[in-house]
C-alpha positions as CSV (number, residue, x, y, z in Angstrom):
1,X,100.8,71.8,114.9
2,X,103.8,72.6,117.3
3,X,104.4,71.7,121.3
4,X,106.7,75.0,123.0
5,X,106.9,75.3,127.1
6,X,105.4,77.7,129.5
7,X,108.0,80.0,129.0
8,X,108.3,80.5,125.6
9,X,104.7,80.9,125.0
10,X,105.3,83.3,127.7
11,X,108.8,85.1,125.7
12,X,106.7,84.9,122.7
13,X,103.0,84.7,123.4
14,X,102.3,87.3,119.8
15,X,104.5,85.1,117.4
16,X,102.4,81.8,118.3
17,X,99.2,83.7,118.1
18,X,100.6,84.9,114.4
19,X,100.9,81.9,113.3
20,X,98.0,80.6,114.0
21,X,95.6,83.8,112.7
22,X,98.3,83.1,109.8
23,X,97.4,79.4,109.6
24,X,100.3,78.0,109.4
25,X,99.8,76.5,112.4
26,X,96.3,74.6,113.2
27,X,97.0,74.3,116.5
28,X,99.9,75.3,119.5
29,X,100.0,73.4,122.5
30,X,101.4,74.8,125.4
31,X,103.8,72.1,127.9
32,X,104.7,71.9,131.0
33,X,107.7,69.7,131.8
34,X,107.8,68.4,129.1
35,X,103.9,67.5,129.0
36,X,101.1,69.4,127.3
37,X,98.1,71.0,129.2
38,X,97.2,74.0,127.2
39,X,95.7,73.9,123.3
40,X,95.9,77.1,121.5
41,X,93.4,77.6,118.4
42,X,91.4,80.8,116.7
43,X,87.9,81.4,118.1
44,X,85.9,80.4,115.3
45,X,83.8,83.0,113.4
46,X,80.8,82.9,113.9
47,X,78.2,84.3,111.5
48,X,79.1,87.5,109.5
49,X,78.1,89.5,112.4
50,X,73.9,89.5,111.6
51,X,72.4,87.9,114.8
52,X,69.0,89.6,114.3
53,X,66.3,86.9,112.6
54,X,68.1,83.7,114.3
55,X,65.5,82.2,115.5
56,X,62.9,83.8,112.4
57,X,60.3,80.8,111.4
58,X,61.3,78.8,114.7
59,X,58.4,79.7,116.3
60,X,55.2,81.8,115.8
61,X,54.1,84.7,119.1
62,X,50.5,84.6,119.7
63,X,48.4,87.2,118.3
64,X,47.2,88.0,122.0
65,X,51.4,88.7,122.7
66,X,50.9,92.0,123.3
67,X,47.9,92.3,125.2
68,X,48.5,92.8,129.1
69,X,47.3,90.0,131.6
70,X,45.3,92.4,134.2
71,X,46.8,90.6,136.9
72,X,50.2,91.7,136.1
73,X,49.2,94.9,135.7
74,X,47.8,95.1,138.9
75,X,51.6,94.0,140.3
76,X,52.3,97.3,139.2
77,X,49.7,99.6,140.0
78,X,47.9,99.1,137.4
79,X,49.5,102.2,135.3
80,X,51.3,99.9,132.6
């Protein structure tokens, strides 16, 4: 963990981000008047970019799911 002042962070933002990406630093604190006010960290990586099926097995779709509700159909002019 390192602490840098705002001016240094503005000047060396790319270098600071590289330190995080290369795992040389786990967190970088940005300070104002010598007091840390912001913590920079890497955004955690989610699942391998795969979102399809994340709710698989969590709920059951009712058998009548595709049957149109007559009242709703009428609201849309009856031609759905």
